[in-house]
KESE-98637 format. One record per residue (C-alpha): x, y, z; residue number from 0. Coordinates in steps of 0.25 Angstrom, whole numbers, m for minus. Example, Ala and Ser with C-alpha at 12.3 -4.5 7.8 and 13.67 -1.06 7.14 Angstrom:
<gumars>
<gumar px="49" py="m18" pz="31" seq="0"/>
<gumar px="55" py="m4" pz="29" seq="1"/>
</gumars>
This chain:
<gumars>
<gumar px="m1" py="0" pz="m1" seq="0"/>
<gumar px="4" py="13" pz="m4" seq="1"/>
<gumar px="m2" py="25" pz="4" seq="2"/>
<gumar px="m3" py="40" pz="2" seq="3"/>
<gumar px="m14" py="52" pz="6" seq="4"/>
<gumar px="m19" py="64" pz="0" seq="5"/>
<gumar px="m25" py="75" pz="7" seq="6"/>
<gumar px="m19" py="80" pz="21" seq="7"/>
<gumar px="m23" py="77" pz="36" seq="8"/>
<gumar px="m26" py="92" pz="38" seq="9"/>
<gumar px="m40" py="98" pz="43" seq="10"/>
<gumar px="m38" py="112" pz="37" seq="11"/>
<gumar px="m49" py="112" pz="28" seq="12"/>
<gumar px="m48" py="124" pz="19" seq="13"/>
<gumar px="m34" py="127" pz="22" seq="14"/>
<gumar px="m27" py="116" pz="14" seq="15"/>
<gumar px="m32" py="103" pz="21" seq="16"/>
<gumar px="m38" py="94" pz="11" seq="17"/>
<gumar px="m53" py="88" pz="13" seq="18"/>
<gumar px="m48" py="74" pz="13" seq="19"/>
<gumar px="m37" py="65" pz="16" seq="20"/>
<gumar px="m34" py="53" pz="8" seq="21"/>
<gumar px="m26" py="41" pz="11" seq="22"/>
<gumar px="m24" py="31" pz="m1" seq="23"/>
<gumar px="m16" py="17" pz="m2" seq="24"/>
<gumar px="m13" py="10" pz="m15" seq="25"/>
<gumar px="m12" py="m4" pz="m12" seq="26"/>
<gumar px="m5" py="m14" pz="m20" seq="27"/>
<gumar px="m8" py="m29" pz="m18" seq="28"/>
<gumar px="5" py="m34" pz="m27" seq="29"/>
<gumar px="18" py="m28" pz="m28" seq="30"/>
<gumar px="17" py="m30" pz="m44" seq="31"/>
<gumar px="6" py="m19" pz="m43" seq="32"/>
<gumar px="14" py="m9" pz="m37" seq="33"/>
<gumar px="25" py="m10" pz="m47" seq="34"/>
<gumar px="15" py="m9" pz="m59" seq="35"/>
<gumar px="9" py="4" pz="m50" seq="36"/>
<gumar px="23" py="10" pz="m51" seq="37"/>
<gumar px="26" py="6" pz="m65" seq="38"/>
<gumar px="12" py="14" pz="m69" seq="39"/>
<gumar px="16" py="26" pz="m60" seq="40"/>
<gumar px="29" py="26" pz="m67" seq="41"/>
<gumar px="23" py="26" pz="m80" seq="42"/>
<gumar px="15" py="38" pz="m76" seq="43"/>
<gumar px="28" py="46" pz="m70" seq="44"/>
<gumar px="35" py="44" pz="m83" seq="45"/>
<gumar px="24" py="47" pz="m92" seq="46"/>
<gumar px="21" py="61" pz="m85" seq="47"/>
<gumar px="37" py="63" pz="m82" seq="48"/>
<gumar px="32" py="64" pz="m68" seq="49"/>
<gumar px="45" py="64" pz="m59" seq="50"/>
<gumar px="39" py="67" pz="m46" seq="51"/>
<gumar px="30" py="57" pz="m38" seq="52"/>
<gumar px="15" py="56" pz="m41" seq="53"/>
<gumar px="8" py="64" pz="m30" seq="54"/>
<gumar px="m6" py="68" pz="m33" seq="55"/>
<gumar px="m6" py="82" pz="m28" seq="56"/>
<gumar px="6" py="85" pz="m35" seq="57"/>
<gumar px="3" py="79" pz="m48" seq="58"/>
<gumar px="m3" py="85" pz="m61" seq="59"/>
<gumar px="m16" py="80" pz="m65" seq="60"/>
<gumar px="m11" py="74" pz="m78" seq="61"/>
<gumar px="m1" py="66" pz="m71" seq="62"/>
<gumar px="m12" py="61" pz="m61" seq="63"/>
<gumar px="m20" py="57" pz="m72" seq="64"/>
<gumar px="m9" py="49" pz="m79" seq="65"/>
<gumar px="m5" py="43" pz="m65" seq="66"/>
<gumar px="m18" py="37" pz="m62" seq="67"/>
<gumar px="m20" py="32" pz="m76" seq="68"/>
<gumar px="m6" py="25" pz="m76" seq="69"/>
<gumar px="m9" py="17" pz="m62" seq="70"/>
<gumar px="m23" py="12" pz="m68" seq="71"/>
<gumar px="m17" py="m1" pz="m71" seq="72"/>
<gumar px="m10" py="m2" pz="m57" seq="73"/>
<gumar px="m16" py="m13" pz="m47" seq="74"/>
<gumar px="m18" py="m7" pz="m34" seq="75"/>
<gumar px="m30" py="m3" pz="m23" seq="76"/>
<gumar px="m33" py="10" pz="m16" seq="77"/>
<gumar px="m37" py="11" pz="m3" seq="78"/>
<gumar px="m39" py="25" pz="2" seq="79"/>
<gumar px="m46" py="34" pz="14" seq="80"/>
<gumar px="m52" py="46" pz="11" seq="81"/>
<gumar px="m53" py="56" pz="24" seq="82"/>
<gumar px="m62" py="67" pz="23" seq="83"/>
<gumar px="m56" py="75" pz="33" seq="84"/>
<gumar px="m67" py="84" pz="38" seq="85"/>
<gumar px="m74" py="71" pz="43" seq="86"/>
<gumar px="m62" py="70" pz="53" seq="87"/>
<gumar px="m65" py="76" pz="66" seq="88"/>
<gumar px="m54" py="69" pz="75" seq="89"/>
<gumar px="m45" py="81" pz="81" seq="90"/>
<gumar px="m33" py="72" pz="81" seq="91"/>
<gumar px="m34" py="68" pz="65" seq="92"/>
<gumar px="m37" py="83" pz="62" seq="93"/>
<gumar px="m26" py="88" pz="70" seq="94"/>
<gumar px="m15" py="79" pz="65" seq="95"/>
<gumar px="m15" py="77" pz="49" seq="96"/>
<gumar px="m4" py="66" pz="49" seq="97"/>
<gumar px="m16" py="59" pz="60" seq="98"/>
<gumar px="m26" py="58" pz="50" seq="99"/>
<gumar px="m18" py="53" pz="39" seq="100"/>
<gumar px="m13" py="42" pz="48" seq="101"/>
<gumar px="m26" py="39" pz="51" seq="102"/>
<gumar px="m30" py="37" pz="36" seq="103"/>
<gumar px="m19" py="28" pz="35" seq="104"/>
<gumar px="m24" py="19" pz="46" seq="105"/>
<gumar px="m37" py="19" pz="41" seq="106"/>
<gumar px="m35" py="16" pz="27" seq="107"/>
<gumar px="m25" py="4" pz="32" seq="108"/>
<gumar px="m34" py="m2" pz="43" seq="109"/>
<gumar px="m47" py="m2" pz="36" seq="110"/>
<gumar px="m43" py="m10" pz="24" seq="111"/>
<gumar px="m54" py="m20" pz="25" seq="112"/>
<gumar px="m44" py="m33" pz="23" seq="113"/>
<gumar px="m38" py="m27" pz="11" seq="114"/>
<gumar px="m23" py="m23" pz="15" seq="115"/>
<gumar px="m15" py="m34" pz="22" seq="116"/>
<gumar px="m1" py="m34" pz="25" seq="117"/>
<gumar px="1" py="m21" pz="17" seq="118"/>
<gumar px="14" py="m14" pz="15" seq="119"/>
<gumar px="11" py="2" pz="16" seq="120"/>
<gumar px="19" py="12" pz="10" seq="121"/>
<gumar px="18" py="27" pz="13" seq="122"/>
<gumar px="25" py="37" pz="8" seq="123"/>
<gumar px="36" py="41" pz="19" seq="124"/>
<gumar px="34" py="56" pz="17" seq="125"/>
<gumar px="20" py="55" pz="22" seq="126"/>
<gumar px="22" py="47" pz="36" seq="127"/>
<gumar px="22" py="58" pz="45" seq="128"/>
<gumar px="10" py="63" pz="37" seq="129"/>
<gumar px="4" py="52" pz="38" seq="130"/>
<gumar px="6" py="51" pz="55" seq="131"/>
<gumar px="14" py="39" pz="52" seq="132"/>
<gumar px="28" py="41" pz="59" seq="133"/>
<gumar px="27" py="27" pz="62" seq="134"/>
<gumar px="23" py="16" pz="52" seq="135"/>
<gumar px="24" py="4" pz="61" seq="136"/>
<gumar px="13" py="11" pz="70" seq="137"/>
<gumar px="4" py="13" pz="58" seq="138"/>
<gumar px="7" py="m2" pz="55" seq="139"/>
<gumar px="3" py="m6" pz="69" seq="140"/>
<gumar px="m10" py="3" pz="69" seq="141"/>
<gumar px="m14" py="m3" pz="55" seq="142"/>
<gumar px="m11" py="m18" pz="58" seq="143"/>
<gumar px="m18" py="m17" pz="72" seq="144"/>
<gumar px="m32" py="m11" pz="66" seq="145"/>
<gumar px="m31" py="m21" pz="53" seq="146"/>
<gumar px="m21" py="m32" pz="55" seq="147"/>
<gumar px="m10" py="m35" pz="44" seq="148"/>
<gumar px="m14" py="m22" pz="35" seq="149"/>
<gumar px="1" py="m18" pz="34" seq="150"/>
<gumar px="14" py="m25" pz="35" seq="151"/>
<gumar px="22" py="m14" pz="32" seq="152"/>
<gumar px="23" py="2" pz="31" seq="153"/>
<gumar px="33" py="9" pz="21" seq="154"/>
<gumar px="37" py="23" pz="18" seq="155"/>
<gumar px="40" py="27" pz="4" seq="156"/>
<gumar px="45" py="39" pz="m2" seq="157"/>
<gumar px="32" py="43" pz="m12" seq="158"/>
<gumar px="42" py="50" pz="m22" seq="159"/>
<gumar px="46" py="35" pz="m26" seq="160"/>
<gumar px="35" py="28" pz="m22" seq="161"/>
<gumar px="26" py="27" pz="m33" seq="162"/>
<gumar px="14" py="18" pz="m27" seq="163"/>
<gumar px="15" py="30" pz="m16" seq="164"/>
<gumar px="13" py="40" pz="m27" seq="165"/>
<gumar px="2" py="31" pz="m31" seq="166"/>
<gumar px="m5" py="32" pz="m18" seq="167"/>
<gumar px="m3" py="47" pz="m18" seq="168"/>
<gumar px="m10" py="48" pz="m31" seq="169"/>
<gumar px="m21" py="40" pz="m26" seq="170"/>
<gumar px="m24" py="46" pz="m14" seq="171"/>
<gumar px="m23" py="60" pz="m21" seq="172"/>
<gumar px="m34" py="56" pz="m31" seq="173"/>
<gumar px="m42" py="51" pz="m21" seq="174"/>
<gumar px="m41" py="65" pz="m13" seq="175"/>
<gumar px="m43" py="73" pz="m26" seq="176"/>
<gumar px="m56" py="67" pz="m27" seq="177"/>
<gumar px="m62" py="68" pz="m13" seq="178"/>
<gumar px="m56" py="81" pz="m8" seq="179"/>
<gumar px="m66" py="92" pz="m5" seq="180"/>
<gumar px="m56" py="103" pz="m3" seq="181"/>
<gumar px="m52" py="102" pz="m18" seq="182"/>
<gumar px="m60" py="93" pz="m25" seq="183"/>
<gumar px="m54" py="85" pz="m37" seq="184"/>
<gumar px="m57" py="76" pz="m48" seq="185"/>
<gumar px="m59" py="60" pz="m46" seq="186"/>
<gumar px="m52" py="57" pz="m59" seq="187"/>
<gumar px="m39" py="51" pz="m53" seq="188"/>
<gumar px="m47" py="43" pz="m42" seq="189"/>
<gumar px="m56" py="37" pz="m52" seq="190"/>
<gumar px="m44" py="31" pz="m59" seq="191"/>
<gumar px="m42" py="22" pz="m46" seq="192"/>
<gumar px="m54" py="22" pz="m39" seq="193"/>
<gumar px="m56" py="8" pz="m41" seq="194"/>
<gumar px="m44" py="4" pz="m33" seq="195"/>
<gumar px="m51" py="9" pz="m20" seq="196"/>
<gumar px="m63" py="m1" pz="m23" seq="197"/>
<gumar px="m64" py="m10" pz="m11" seq="198"/>
<gumar px="m61" py="m20" pz="m6" seq="199"/>
<gumar px="m45" py="m18" pz="m11" seq="200"/>
<gumar px="m47" py="m4" pz="m11" seq="201"/>
<gumar px="m55" py="7" pz="m3" seq="202"/>
<gumar px="m59" py="22" pz="m2" seq="203"/>
<gumar px="m63" py="24" pz="11" seq="204"/>
<gumar px="m70" py="39" pz="13" seq="205"/>
<gumar px="m67" py="38" pz="28" seq="206"/>
<gumar px="m77" py="42" pz="37" seq="207"/>
<gumar px="m73" py="43" pz="52" seq="208"/>
<gumar px="m82" py="35" pz="62" seq="209"/>
<gumar px="m87" py="45" pz="73" seq="210"/>
<gumar px="m77" py="39" pz="82" seq="211"/>
<gumar px="m65" py="43" pz="74" seq="212"/>
<gumar px="m70" py="57" pz="74" seq="213"/>
<gumar px="m63" py="62" pz="86" seq="214"/>
<gumar px="m50" py="52" pz="87" seq="215"/>
</gumars>
């Protein structure tokens, strides 16, 4: 699994904070499928003479169009959690942006309905602090305690050289572009991979906190 987010954990609406936080994981169930996906992304990079990493927020729309066309033959699933932040009333989560991102990761990993087992989780090393993940072992313990056998390892990688992490970034960005209300956008890119979120292997969870979670 390769994980990335789109949006921020802040609650200063009207002052720069995004309306939604999206956490997305691209899941490969065969190492050969990773190789294929990387080759397809490299093809897109060469075609567009892209020298930088693919980041949804910094990539031109025409290159995004090409990217999602190129990855269409790849084999992977997408599990995502979409949090509309105005529905979060927890004082702790509202005052600690990293805590909200950490909570989103925890929910995405543990509420997997048996579809994630013995997985290696790859996260951009530059994001670990933003995700509130100073201790990967702690996250593994929490996830495996709530959903035994989910994670076997967590690895930090450099997104600038990891095409699958870039894929997760592009996927998360495309989802957030569609759902966010502070800057509404097109669903065109999301439509190209929406089938990958279909249950049971994929998921698209529009998170609604239970009443007992509102004051965590």
